[in-house]
Jmol script that loads the backbone (N, CA, C; Angstrom):
load data "model"
ATOM      1  N   MET A   1    -125.555 122.480 136.313  1.00  0.00           N
ATOM      2  CA  MET A   1    -125.805 122.947 134.964  1.00  0.00           C
ATOM      3  C   MET A   1    -124.499 122.995 134.165  1.00  0.00           C
ATOM      4  N   LYS A   2    -123.435 123.438 134.846  1.00  0.00           N
ATOM      5  CA  LYS A   2    -122.141 123.523 134.184  1.00  0.00           C
ATOM      6  C   LYS A   2    -121.676 122.141 133.726  1.00  0.00           C
ATOM      7  N   ASN A   3    -121.887 121.129 134.563  1.00  0.00           N
ATOM      8  CA  ASN A   3    -121.499 119.760 134.214  1.00  0.00           C
ATOM      9  C   ASN A   3    -122.286 119.243 133.017  1.00  0.00           C
ATOM     10  N   LEU A   4    -123.549 119.590 132.939  1.00  0.00           N
ATOM     11  CA  LEU A   4    -124.382 119.179 131.811  1.00  0.00           C
ATOM     12  C   LEU A   4    -123.865 119.798 130.514  1.00  0.00           C
ATOM     13  N   ILE A   5    -123.520 121.056 130.554  1.00  0.00           N
ATOM     14  CA  ILE A   5    -122.996 121.743 129.372  1.00  0.00           C
ATOM     15  C   ILE A   5    -121.673 121.121 128.933  1.00  0.00           C
ATOM     16  N   ILE A   6    -120.828 120.800 129.888  1.00  0.00           N
ATOM     17  CA  ILE A   6    -119.546 120.163 129.569  1.00  0.00           C
ATOM     18  C   ILE A   6    -119.785 118.783 128.955  1.00  0.00           C
ATOM     19  N   ALA A   7    -120.678 118.010 129.530  1.00  0.00           N
ATOM     20  CA  ALA A   7    -120.967 116.671 129.012  1.00  0.00           C
ATOM     21  C   ALA A   7    -121.518 116.743 127.590  1.00  0.00           C
ATOM     22  N   LEU A   8    -122.449 117.647 127.350  1.00  0.00           N
ATOM     23  CA  LEU A   8    -123.011 117.786 126.004  1.00  0.00           C
ATOM     24  C   LEU A   8    -121.958 118.252 125.012  1.00  0.00           C
ATOM     25  N   SER A   9    -121.072 119.119 125.430  1.00  0.00           N
ATOM     26  CA  SER A   9    -119.988 119.583 124.558  1.00  0.00           C
ATOM     27  C   SER A   9    -119.067 118.433 124.182  1.00  0.00           C
ATOM     28  N   LEU A  10    -118.745 117.595 125.145  1.00  0.00           N
ATOM     29  CA  LEU A  10    -117.877 116.447 124.870  1.00  0.00           C
ATOM     30  C   LEU A  10    -118.531 115.467 123.902  1.00  0.00           C
ATOM     31  N   ILE A  11    -119.800 115.234 124.057  1.00  0.00           N
ATOM     32  CA  ILE A  11    -120.523 114.345 123.148  1.00  0.00           C
ATOM     33  C   ILE A  11    -120.512 114.922 121.736  1.00  0.00           C
ATOM     34  N   PHE A  12    -120.758 116.209 121.619  1.00  0.00           N
ATOM     35  CA  PHE A  12    -120.773 116.885 120.325  1.00  0.00           C
ATOM     36  C   PHE A  12    -119.408 116.781 119.651  1.00  0.00           C
ATOM     37  N   VAL A  13    -118.346 117.043 120.378  1.00  0.00           N
ATOM     38  CA  VAL A  13    -116.990 116.974 119.833  1.00  0.00           C
ATOM     39  C   VAL A  13    -116.644 115.536 119.465  1.00  0.00           C
ATOM     40  N   ALA A  14    -116.991 114.587 120.299  1.00  0.00           N
ATOM     41  CA  ALA A  14    -116.681 113.186 120.042  1.00  0.00           C
ATOM     42  C   ALA A  14    -117.320 112.699 118.749  1.00  0.00           C
ATOM     43  N   LYS A  15    -118.514 113.163 118.464  1.00  0.00           N
ATOM     44  CA  LYS A  15    -119.199 112.754 117.233  1.00  0.00           C
ATOM     45  C   LYS A  15    -118.368 113.119 116.015  1.00  0.00           C
ATOM     46  N   PHE A  16    -117.750 114.287 116.020  1.00  0.00           N
ATOM     47  CA  PHE A  16    -116.971 114.726 114.879  1.00  0.00           C
ATOM     48  C   PHE A  16    -115.568 114.132 114.856  1.00  0.00           C
ATOM     49  N   VAL A  17    -115.017 113.844 116.010  1.00  0.00           N
ATOM     50  CA  VAL A  17    -113.684 113.266 116.066  1.00  0.00           C
ATOM     51  C   VAL A  17    -113.700 111.837 115.549  1.00  0.00           C
ATOM     52  N   TRP A  18    -114.726 111.069 115.887  1.00  0.00           N
ATOM     53  CA  TRP A  18    -114.786 109.666 115.515  1.00  0.00           C
ATOM     54  C   TRP A  18    -115.653 109.385 114.297  1.00  0.00           C
ATOM     55  N   ALA A  19    -116.174 110.406 113.658  1.00  0.00           N
ATOM     56  CA  ALA A  19    -117.010 110.211 112.485  1.00  0.00           C
ATOM     57  C   ALA A  19    -116.156 109.693 111.333  1.00  0.00           C
ATOM     58  N   GLN A  20    -116.706 108.724 110.625  1.00  0.00           N
ATOM     59  CA  GLN A  20    -115.996 108.176 109.480  1.00  0.00           C
ATOM     60  C   GLN A  20    -116.216 109.044 108.251  1.00  0.00           C
ATOM     61  N   THR A  21    -115.274 108.987 107.345  1.00  0.00           N
ATOM     62  CA  THR A  21    -115.411 109.693 106.082  1.00  0.00           C
ATOM     63  C   THR A  21    -116.108 108.796 105.071  1.00  0.00           C
ATOM     64  N   ALA A  22    -116.537 109.395 103.969  1.00  0.00           N
ATOM     65  CA  ALA A  22    -117.164 108.623 102.897  1.00  0.00           C
ATOM     66  C   ALA A  22    -116.194 107.569 102.367  1.00  0.00           C
ATOM     67  N   LYS A  23    -114.933 107.930 102.271  1.00  0.00           N
ATOM     68  CA  LYS A  23    -113.920 106.990 101.780  1.00  0.00           C
ATOM     69  C   LYS A  23    -113.799 105.783 102.719  1.00  0.00           C
ATOM     70  N   GLU A  24    -113.841 106.031 104.023  1.00  0.00           N
ATOM     71  CA  GLU A  24    -113.740 104.937 104.992  1.00  0.00           C
ATOM     72  C   GLU A  24    -114.964 104.028 104.937  1.00  0.00           C
ATOM     73  N   TYR A  25    -116.161 104.619 104.837  1.00  0.00           N
ATOM     74  CA  TYR A  25    -117.363 103.797 104.715  1.00  0.00           C
ATOM     75  C   TYR A  25    -117.330 102.965 103.436  1.00  0.00           C
ATOM     76  N   THR A  26    -116.831 103.563 102.356  1.00  0.00           N
ATOM     77  CA  THR A  26    -116.748 102.842 101.086  1.00  0.00           C
ATOM     78  C   THR A  26    -115.748 101.700 101.184  1.00  0.00           C
ATOM     79  N   GLN A  27    -114.622 101.936 101.828  1.00  0.00           N
ATOM     80  CA  GLN A  27    -113.634 100.867 102.013  1.00  0.00           C
ATOM     81  C   GLN A  27    -114.212  99.725 102.838  1.00  0.00           C
ATOM     82  N   THR A  28    -114.944 100.061 103.886  1.00  0.00           N
ATOM     83  CA  THR A  28    -115.607  99.021 104.678  1.00  0.00           C
ATOM     84  C   THR A  28    -116.600  98.267 103.808  1.00  0.00           C
ATOM     85  N   GLY A  29    -117.327  98.994 102.957  1.00  0.00           N
ATOM     86  CA  GLY A  29    -118.256  98.352 102.024  1.00  0.00           C
ATOM     87  C   GLY A  29    -117.547  97.370 101.115  1.00  0.00           C
ATOM     88  N   ARG A  30    -116.388  97.761 100.580  1.00  0.00           N
ATOM     89  CA  ARG A  30    -115.587  96.855  99.726  1.00  0.00           C
ATOM     90  C   ARG A  30    -115.205  95.582 100.482  1.00  0.00           C
ATOM     91  N   GLU A  31    -114.743  95.764 101.704  1.00  0.00           N
ATOM     92  CA  GLU A  31    -114.339  94.609 102.514  1.00  0.00           C
ATOM     93  C   GLU A  31    -115.518  93.680 102.776  1.00  0.00           C
ATOM     94  N   LEU A  32    -116.683  94.260 103.025  1.00  0.00           N
ATOM     95  CA  LEU A  32    -117.874  93.442 103.270  1.00  0.00           C
ATOM     96  C   LEU A  32    -118.320  92.716 102.001  1.00  0.00           C
ATOM     97  N   ILE A  33    -118.152  93.343 100.853  1.00  0.00           N
ATOM     98  CA  ILE A  33    -118.480  92.678  99.584  1.00  0.00           C
ATOM     99  C   ILE A  33    -117.585  91.456  99.408  1.00  0.00           C
ATOM    100  N   GLU A  34    -116.297  91.597  99.704  1.00  0.00           N
ATOM    101  CA  GLU A  34    -115.373  90.469  99.600  1.00  0.00           C
ATOM    102  C   GLU A  34    -115.784  89.327 100.520  1.00  0.00           C
ATOM    103  N   LYS A  35    -116.379  89.656 101.656  1.00  0.00           N
ATOM    104  CA  LYS A  35    -116.841  88.640 102.613  1.00  0.00           C
ATOM    105  C   LYS A  35    -118.243  88.138 102.271  1.00  0.00           C
ATOM    106  N   ARG A  36    -118.821  88.684 101.188  1.00  0.00           N
ATOM    107  CA  ARG A  36    -120.185  88.348 100.739  1.00  0.00           C
ATOM    108  C   ARG A  36    -121.251  88.741 101.757  1.00  0.00           C
ATOM    109  N   GLU A  37    -120.984  89.801 102.494  1.00  0.00           N
ATOM    110  CA  GLU A  37    -121.953  90.366 103.441  1.00  0.00           C
ATOM    111  C   GLU A  37    -122.584  91.586 102.766  1.00  0.00           C
ATOM    112  N   TYR A  38    -123.433  91.286 101.788  1.00  0.00           N
ATOM    113  CA  TYR A  38    -123.926  92.310 100.874  1.00  0.00           C
ATOM    114  C   TYR A  38    -124.839  93.350 101.518  1.00  0.00           C
ATOM    115  N   MET A  39    -125.705  92.933 102.398  1.00  0.00           N
ATOM    116  CA  MET A  39    -126.612  93.908 103.024  1.00  0.00           C
ATOM    117  C   MET A  39    -125.835  94.891 103.891  1.00  0.00           C
ATOM    118  N   GLU A  40    -124.859  94.403 104.629  1.00  0.00           N
ATOM    119  CA  GLU A  40    -124.019  95.289 105.439  1.00  0.00           C
ATOM    120  C   GLU A  40    -123.197  96.210 104.541  1.00  0.00           C
ATOM    121  N   ALA A  41    -122.759  95.687 103.400  1.00  0.00           N
ATOM    122  CA  ALA A  41    -122.005  96.509 102.456  1.00  0.00           C
ATOM    123  C   ALA A  41    -122.867  97.652 101.942  1.00  0.00           C
ATOM    124  N   ILE A  42    -124.106  97.343 101.584  1.00  0.00           N
ATOM    125  CA  ILE A  42    -125.009  98.393 101.088  1.00  0.00           C
ATOM    126  C   ILE A  42    -125.254  99.436 102.168  1.00  0.00           C
ATOM    127  N   LEU A  43    -125.415  99.016 103.404  1.00  0.00           N
ATOM    128  CA  LEU A  43    -125.612  99.977 104.487  1.00  0.00           C
ATOM    129  C   LEU A  43    -124.419 100.916 104.621  1.00  0.00           C
ATOM    130  N   ASN A  44    -123.213 100.380 104.484  1.00  0.00           N
ATOM    131  CA  ASN A  44    -122.011 101.219 104.565  1.00  0.00           C
ATOM    132  C   ASN A  44    -121.913 102.154 103.362  1.00  0.00           C
ATOM    133  N   LEU A  45    -122.271 101.675 102.190  1.00  0.00           N
ATOM    134  CA  LEU A  45    -122.243 102.526 101.004  1.00  0.00           C
ATOM    135  C   LEU A  45    -123.301 103.621 101.104  1.00  0.00           C
ATOM    136  N   ASN A  46    -124.462 103.266 101.646  1.00  0.00           N
ATOM    137  CA  ASN A  46    -125.498 104.286 101.879  1.00  0.00           C
ATOM    138  C   ASN A  46    -124.972 105.370 102.817  1.00  0.00           C
ATOM    139  N   LYS A  47    -124.266 104.956 103.855  1.00  0.00           N
ATOM    140  CA  LYS A  47    -123.720 105.912 104.818  1.00  0.00           C
ATOM    141  C   LYS A  47    -122.649 106.787 104.159  1.00  0.00           C
ATOM    142  N   ALA A  48    -121.836 106.191 103.292  1.00  0.00           N
ATOM    143  CA  ALA A  48    -120.817 106.960 102.569  1.00  0.00           C
ATOM    144  C   ALA A  48    -121.473 108.048 101.728  1.00  0.00           C
ATOM    145  N   ILE A  49    -122.561 107.693 101.063  1.00  0.00           N
ATOM    146  CA  ILE A  49    -123.275 108.650 100.219  1.00  0.00           C
ATOM    147  C   ILE A  49    -123.948 109.717 101.071  1.00  0.00           C
ATOM    148  N   GLU A  50    -124.428 109.327 102.230  1.00  0.00           N
ATOM    149  CA  GLU A  50    -125.031 110.297 103.155  1.00  0.00           C
ATOM    150  C   GLU A  50    -123.989 111.314 103.626  1.00  0.00           C
ATOM    151  N   VAL A  51    -122.791 110.824 103.934  1.00  0.00           N
ATOM    152  CA  VAL A  51    -121.714 111.691 104.405  1.00  0.00           C
ATOM    153  C   VAL A  51    -121.236 112.616 103.285  1.00  0.00           C
ATOM    154  N   ASP A  52    -121.094 112.059 102.064  1.00  0.00           N
ATOM    155  CA  ASP A  52    -120.629 112.851 100.926  1.00  0.00           C
ATOM    156  C   ASP A  52    -121.395 112.444  99.677  1.00  0.00           C
ATOM    157  N   PRO A  53    -122.470 113.157  99.353  1.00  0.00           N
ATOM    158  CA  PRO A  53    -123.300 112.809  98.199  1.00  0.00           C
ATOM    159  C   PRO A  53    -122.583 112.909  96.850  1.00  0.00           C
ATOM    160  N   THR A  54    -121.362 113.418  96.825  1.00  0.00           N
ATOM    161  CA  THR A  54    -120.617 113.523  95.572  1.00  0.00           C
ATOM    162  C   THR A  54    -119.556 112.434  95.425  1.00  0.00           C
ATOM    163  N   TYR A  55    -119.479 111.505  96.358  1.00  0.00           N
ATOM    164  CA  TYR A  55    -118.432 110.480  96.342  1.00  0.00           C
ATOM    165  C   TYR A  55    -118.813 109.359  95.377  1.00  0.00           C
ATOM    166  N   ALA A  56    -118.285 109.438  94.168  1.00  0.00           N
ATOM    167  CA  ALA A  56    -118.688 108.561  93.058  1.00  0.00           C
ATOM    168  C   ALA A  56    -118.407 107.080  93.319  1.00  0.00           C
ATOM    169  N   SER A  57    -117.330 106.754  93.997  1.00  0.00           N
ATOM    170  CA  SER A  57    -116.981 105.345  94.227  1.00  0.00           C
ATOM    171  C   SER A  57    -118.077 104.598  94.977  1.00  0.00           C
ATOM    172  N   ALA A  58    -118.699 105.267  95.928  1.00  0.00           N
ATOM    173  CA  ALA A  58    -119.768 104.624  96.703  1.00  0.00           C
ATOM    174  C   ALA A  58    -120.967 104.324  95.800  1.00  0.00           C
ATOM    175  N   TYR A  59    -121.322 105.267  94.943  1.00  0.00           N
ATOM    176  CA  TYR A  59    -122.427 105.041  94.002  1.00  0.00           C
ATOM    177  C   TYR A  59    -122.106 103.885  93.058  1.00  0.00           C
ATOM    178  N   TYR A  60    -120.874 103.860  92.563  1.00  0.00           N
ATOM    179  CA  TYR A  60    -120.466 102.827  91.619  1.00  0.00           C
ATOM    180  C   TYR A  60    -120.549 101.435  92.252  1.00  0.00           C
ATOM    181  N   LEU A  61    -119.996 101.295  93.449  1.00  0.00           N
ATOM    182  CA  LEU A  61    -120.039  99.995  94.127  1.00  0.00           C
ATOM    183  C   LEU A  61    -121.468  99.586  94.463  1.00  0.00           C
ATOM    184  N   ARG A  62    -122.269 100.550  94.928  1.00  0.00           N
ATOM    185  CA  ARG A  62    -123.663 100.234  95.249  1.00  0.00           C
ATOM    186  C   ARG A  62    -124.413  99.846  93.974  1.00  0.00           C
ATOM    187  N   GLY A  63    -124.130 100.527  92.883  1.00  0.00           N
ATOM    188  CA  GLY A  63    -124.739 100.170  91.604  1.00  0.00           C
ATOM    189  C   GLY A  63    -124.381  98.755  91.179  1.00  0.00           C
ATOM    190  N   ASN A  64    -123.125  98.389  91.361  1.00  0.00           N
ATOM    191  CA  ASN A  64    -122.698  97.024  91.035  1.00  0.00           C
ATOM    192  C   ASN A  64    -123.460  95.991  91.857  1.00  0.00           C
ATOM    193  N   LEU A  65    -123.622  96.277  93.139  1.00  0.00           N
ATOM    194  CA  LEU A  65    -124.377  95.352  93.995  1.00  0.00           C
ATOM    195  C   LEU A  65    -125.825  95.244  93.545  1.00  0.00           C
ATOM    196  N   LYS A  66    -126.433  96.395  93.266  1.00  0.00           N
ATOM    197  CA  LYS A  66    -127.830  96.375  92.824  1.00  0.00           C
ATOM    198  C   LYS A  66    -127.975  95.595  91.519  1.00  0.00           C
ATOM    199  N   GLU A  67    -127.021  95.791  90.627  1.00  0.00           N
ATOM    200  CA  GLU A  67    -127.074  95.076  89.346  1.00  0.00           C
ATOM    201  C   GLU A  67    -126.933  93.576  89.549  1.00  0.00           C
ATOM    202  N   SER A  68    -126.072  93.173  90.464  1.00  0.00           N
ATOM    203  CA  SER A  68    -125.884  91.745  90.717  1.00  0.00           C
ATOM    204  C   SER A  68    -127.136  91.106  91.314  1.00  0.00           C
ATOM    205  N   PHE A  69    -127.980  91.927  91.936  1.00  0.00           N
ATOM    206  CA  PHE A  69    -129.246  91.429  92.478  1.00  0.00           C
ATOM    207  C   PHE A  69    -130.418  91.755  91.555  1.00  0.00           C
ATOM    208  N   GLU A  70    -130.064  92.023  90.287  1.00  0.00           N
ATOM    209  CA  GLU A  70    -131.039  92.260  89.217  1.00  0.00           C
ATOM    210  C   GLU A  70    -131.946  93.462  89.468  1.00  0.00           C
ATOM    211  N   ASP A  71    -131.431  94.451  90.144  1.00  0.00           N
ATOM    212  CA  ASP A  71    -132.134  95.724  90.315  1.00  0.00           C
ATOM    213  C   ASP A  71    -131.540  96.689  89.288  1.00  0.00           C
ATOM    214  N   GLN A  72    -131.900  96.481  88.023  1.00  0.00           N
ATOM    215  CA  GLN A  72    -131.329  97.268  86.940  1.00  0.00           C
ATOM    216  C   GLN A  72    -131.656  98.755  87.077  1.00  0.00           C
ATOM    217  N   HIS A  73    -132.889  99.043  87.456  1.00  0.00           N
ATOM    218  CA  HIS A  73    -133.307 100.445  87.598  1.00  0.00           C
ATOM    219  C   HIS A  73    -132.495 101.137  88.701  1.00  0.00           C
ATOM    220  N   GLY A  74    -132.375 100.486  89.839  1.00  0.00           N
ATOM    221  CA  GLY A  74    -131.605 101.053  90.937  1.00  0.00           C
ATOM    222  C   GLY A  74    -130.141 101.212  90.579  1.00  0.00           C
ATOM    223  N   ALA A  75    -129.599 100.225  89.853  1.00  0.00           N
ATOM    224  CA  ALA A  75    -128.200 100.299  89.426  1.00  0.00           C
ATOM    225  C   ALA A  75    -127.992 101.491  88.491  1.00  0.00           C
ATOM    226  N   MET A  76    -128.882 101.672  87.538  1.00  0.00           N
ATOM    227  CA  MET A  76    -128.739 102.775  86.590  1.00  0.00           C
ATOM    228  C   MET A  76    -128.819 104.127  87.310  1.00  0.00           C
ATOM    229  N   LYS A  77    -129.685 104.232  88.319  1.00  0.00           N
ATOM    230  CA  LYS A  77    -129.761 105.474  89.088  1.00  0.00           C
ATOM    231  C   LYS A  77    -128.430 105.756  89.775  1.00  0.00           C
ATOM    232  N   ASP A  78    -127.812 104.721  90.324  1.00  0.00           N
ATOM    233  CA  ASP A  78    -126.517 104.912  90.991  1.00  0.00           C
ATOM    234  C   ASP A  78    -125.421 105.235  89.989  1.00  0.00           C
ATOM    235  N   TYR A  79    -125.419 104.594  88.831  1.00  0.00           N
ATOM    236  CA  TYR A  79    -124.408 104.868  87.830  1.00  0.00           C
ATOM    237  C   TYR A  79    -124.518 106.292  87.274  1.00  0.00           C
ATOM    238  N   ASN A  80    -125.742 106.786  87.209  1.00  0.00           N
ATOM    239  CA  ASN A  80    -125.933 108.139  86.694  1.00  0.00           C
ATOM    240  C   ASN A  80    -125.684 109.156  87.777  1.00  0.00           C
TER     241      ASN A  80
END
end "model"
wireframe off; spacefill off
backbone 0.3
color backbone group
């Protein structure tokens, strides 16, 4: 039982030690946009927003992507 508790504690701590920040997810999104890997970029921007719903850069970049794919409504939601 003690080993199980230790293992679960390590997993819990590892999740927070290696968790990316919204800024890091957004930077990865930028890099993926440059490589024209748009769906992966959107997934990273979504994750950035999930991590920090107030991180404006992620919304802005995601809005730009949506606009480029003619999703005007989705883009406006992200811009606002």
